[in-house]
N, C-alpha and C positions, 0 to 999 in steps of 0.2 A: 504494499500499499504506499501511496505517496504521503511524505510527512505533511504536505501542505493540507491534507484532508482533515487532520486533526487540530482542533483548537487548543490554544494553550491553556486556557482555563475553563474548566467544567464545574459547575456548582456541585457540591455534594448531593443536594436534594435530586439534581438531574441524573447523577450516577447511581443513585439509590433507585430511582425509577427505571433506569436502563438494566440494573441487575436484576430488579423484580421481573421485568419483561423478559430477560434472558431465561430465569430460572423458571418462569411459566412456560416459555416455549420449548425449554429443555424437558421439562416434565411431561409436556404434551408429546414431544418426540419419543420419549422413553416409553410411554404408554402404547405407542404404536409398533414397539418392538416384537410383541407376541404375534400381532397380525402380520408383520413382515416375515417373521420366522415362520409362522403357519404357511404363508404363501409360498415358502421356499420348500416346504415338506409335506405339503397337502396332499393327502392320500385320498383319492376319489372314492374308494369303497368305503373306508372307514371314518372318513372326515378327519378333522384336525385332532391332534394329541395334546396340543399346547394350549394351556388356557391362560395364563398370566405370568407376570414376570416373577413371582414367587416360585411357580412350578419351574421355569426356566432357570432361576438362579439354583434351585435344588438339584436339577440335572446337571448344570455346570460344575457345582460343587462335588456331586458324586463322581462325575466324569474325570475330574481333575485328581481326586483324592482316593478313588476306590481301591480296596474295600474300605469303607468308611461307616463308622457307626452313628446312630441318631444324635447322640449328645455332641459329636464333633460338628455334624451338619448344622445343628442349632447355634452353636458358637460362631461357626464362620459365616452363616447368613443371616443371624440376628433373629431367629424364631425361637419360640419356646419349644421344648422337647415334644409336648403334645401337638404342637403344629406340624413338626416334623413326622411325627407318626401318622397323622392325618394325610399329609401329602404323600408320604410313603406309601400308605395304603392305596391312594389313588393312582400313584405311578406303577404300582405292582399290578393294579387292576387294569391298567391301560397297556401293560405290557412293556413299560419302559424301563423299569427296574426290577431286580429280583432282591429278595432278602435271603440271607444265609447266616449260618452260625459257623464260627471258626473251629477247627479241631481242638485248639488249645484253650478256647473260651466258648463253651456251649451256651452260656447264658446270654451272652450279648448277641444283638442282631445287627449284621452288616449289610450294606446296600452296594450293589453292583449295577451297571448298565447292562441292559439287554442289547441285542443288535439293533433293535428299533430305537432304543435309548440313546445308543451310540450315534445313530444317524441324526437324531435332534442335537445331541451334543456337538457333532462335527458341523452341522449346518449353523448352528449358533456361533461357533468359533468363525466360521467363514463370514457370517454377518458382521461380526465384530471386527474382523480384518478388513472387510470392505469399507466399514465405517470409519476405522482408523485411517485408511489410505485416502479417503475423502477428506478427513480432518487434517492429515498432513498436506494435502494439496492446498486446502484452504489456508493452513498456516505458512505456506510458502510465499504467500504475499506480503510477509512481515519481516522486518530485519531481526537480526539477533538481539539487538538491544531492546526492540519492542517485546519479543518473547521473553526475554529475561525479566523484563517488568512485569508482565502478565504472571509469569510463573512465581516471581516474588509476591505479587498481590494475592494470587490463589493461595499460596502457603500461609500468608498472613491472615486470609479471611477464613481459611479452614481452621486455624488455630483458635480465632475468635469465636467462630461457631461452637467448637469444642469447649472453650471456656465458658461461653454462655450456657451451654447445655450442662456443664458440671454445677454452674451457679444454680440453674433452675432446679436440678436434682437435690441440691443442698436445702433450697427453700421448701421444697414439698414436704 
């Protein structure tokens, strides 16, 4: 991008509005991910097997870490253990994952992807690779200095969000 496009002074309230607008657009974009993934793996006979982002995240987590137990899935994707059990039951019913017990630990249940689950996992990885490539192309229009500033801003903003979350949890 040309430096002349940027104004030297932007009011904080204007920046705040731009950030809110960006976050809303990003949230809307993220909500379309299951349908974009669905379009990539639609099975004409059985219909779609991907329902929402939580299901997709569970499949991603299992695919990256299999065999993996429910407690670890819950920690990695931020769900309750009961939520993982519910999603696990659905994914087993839909033929995307299988449950198994390890020889050394017959008590604990582990999850693995089935071939159909592996297809969803691989397709989701492909979708993310495409998105990352589009993003890299988009960023190619900015200088190293501009990208460094954006990176610094995002690190500080992330730390501030975390600080506010910790504060809110203490107040509760």
